[in-house]
C-alpha positions, 0 to 999 in steps of 0.5 A: 531539477527537472520537475517531469512531464504531464503527459500530452498536456506539454506535447505539441505538433511533430515534436509531441508525436516523437515524444509520445513514440519515444515514451511508448515505443523505446521506454516499453520495449528496447529500453526494458531489453537493455541490461545496462542498468543491472550490475548485481542482484545486491544492487538491483535484486532480481526477479523469480520467475513467474508462477501460476496463481489461483486468485486475480490479487485485487486486494492483497492484505498481509495478516498477523500470521504471515500469510497473505489474504487475496480476494477478488470478484465472486465468479471467478472460480469454478474449481472453488464454487463460490470463492472469491479468493485465497490465503497464501502461506509464503513458508509453505508455499500453501493456498487455502480458500476459506471464503464462506459466503458469496458477498461481493466485497472486492473494490472495498476498503480495508484494514488490519485491526489491533487484534488482527481481524480484517475489517473490510467495509463496502464493495460492489452491489452485483447486478446493480442499476448503475456502475458504481453501486456500493453496499453498506454491508462490512465484513470481518476475517479471523486470520487464525480460524480462517472464517469470514463474518458480517460486521454492522452495516453502514449508513450508506453504502460504499464503492471504492472507500478507504480505510484508516487506522487512528492512534486508539485503534478505531477505524475511519471509513471515507468516501465511496459510491452509495446504493444510489450511485451517489457519492458518500460524504459521510465519515464513519468509525468502527470501533473493534473493542465492541464492533460498533460502527457510527457516523462521525457527525459534522466531519462530512467531506465529498471527495474522490473515490478511494482517497489518499488519506494518512495519519499524522503524528498529532492524530489528524488525518491529511488527504493528499489525493486524488484531487490536488487540493490537500485537507486536514481533518481533526477527528476530535473537533470533526472539522476540515481544514484546507491546506494547499494544493499541489505544485502540479495543479492537476488531480493524480487519478490512479496515483499513489501515495506514502508516508516517507519512511525515516520522516515524521509527518512527511507525504509523497505522491507520484504519478497518475493520470491528470484527467478522468479521460484517461484514453485521451491523457498520458500519465505524469512522472512527477513526484511531490513531497510535503511536510506537515511539521511546518505551520504552512506546509506546501507541496514540493517537487522532487525528482521525478520517476523515469517512467510516467506511469498510472495504477502502479503500487508502492511498497516500503521495504525494510531498508527505508527505500520505496519499491514502485512496481507496475503501472502504465501509460494508457487507460486500464492495461495498455502499455504497461511499464514492466521496469519497476523503480526504487526511491531512496528518500534520503538521496532523492534518487530513483533507480531502475530495476531489473524487468518483471514479466507481466504487466501490473496495472488495473486491479494489481497489488504488490506487498512486502512479506516477512521474509523480506521479499516483495509479492506482486500480483493481479490485474484483471485483463483476462476475465476468466482469470485464467490466461492473463497477468492475474493468472500469474504472480511474481516474486521480487527479491530486493538488493538487501538479500544478497548482501551476505549472511542476514541477521537473524532475530532469535527471540522477541516478545509477541506483545509489546506497549508503547514506551517500552523498552524490550529486549531481543536475542539476535544473531550479529547483534553487534553488527546491526545498524538499523532496527525498524517496525513495518506495518503489514500492507493492505492494498488495492487500486494503488492504495495501501491503507495499512503500511507505515515504517517506524524507525527505533532507537536501540542498545547493544547488550552483549554479543547476542542481546539488543534493547529497542525502544518502542515509540511512545506515540500511538499516532506514529505506530497505531495499534496492532501487529508489526513486521520487526526487521533488523539491518546490519552494517552491509545492508542485509535484512533479517527475516521479520518477527511479528510483534503486537504493539499495544497500550499497557494495561491500566491497574 
């Protein structure tokens, strides 16, 4: 099996120049103009024509309301003074601009709390004494009222931190650069039950910005990037354990990672620059998977992507495939890859998809919507936000939207408990072959801090009803809001029903 390229590290002499030309010129122009990979939308999906967009989507967060919160720099908008972003309603195709204060929290970490509020940590200090100075503020957004409020201050500032929700609903905050332009090694924990914040003493760990962290089924946290060294954090013992190194033996700066759909405790990582000096290197096309179900987990190369890329966004889709959107070959915005790829974890096969119109590299985002479409937006190549990629958004319609009549969830409980069997009413119930929970996305800088995919066991109860067994382990599905999808025997996907997963009340 081909293990992929590591960019210019394996390119030498004349042959290296030829390879580079082919990768950039042929891969980015000729191949993108040839529709040979496209047979029909039911196989490869399709892109809707780009449209004007009022916000450069550096951050995109799918809310419990089904809307999408997006924000960026504070100085982008003349039409809405002081505004840094917008909330888009996909059903009504309308925007509103609920930004009621001026703090710069772009380049922050964020997560959706158990109660549906958005928790944002850190950001950027305007007029900072150095390039990467992070504030110590946190913020909370209420999606039902559209009101922002201040949260508790962190001990030190954070620029480029990562947030991660635990099985008990608390949120860990990792890494970032502080107000002194130094790496913040503290791990802090936010508790939404009383909006308190404390340091996780003993869990200090220096790491690169926006670490790739994922919650495992036993409650431990796996850190899988961007460095090549893999670590495990036990939040209860407050200890880090070195585990292994990637097969690549190189970092993946601006690469991406995700929990593999249909598996437990398996993580995949792809792409990225192998050097901080991105101008001098090409990204890698390699991908690796690791399973933490084993006592001695090791990374293994999988089939590589068709194109080397960095700054891409990985979106887990309701059918269990993974859509890789955007990215490019060079630095922040140069030589974008307009051809997305779709990964099937079961077959380990990548499929090249139709071309999207705009480059989506640095400061771009992509999220799956409750109706099953994917919103691709962002990239701040034009500082005004008026003419570049960031001024446009594109909608991708995946293949499962073109496979006949879609299942319809007529009724489902809004509140559900761990280990509970819930009964839903659905059109096409007898044809359903898969039921899944998908945690809504919260993404920035190629890091999706929320998405996870949970397959559900189910039983038919007549022609219109189904019983679904919810997970009993909160580490598999941390408390909060999930999109419930049904898939039928033709692979068509329903529109999602938003359900809330929580612990049963104690008497």
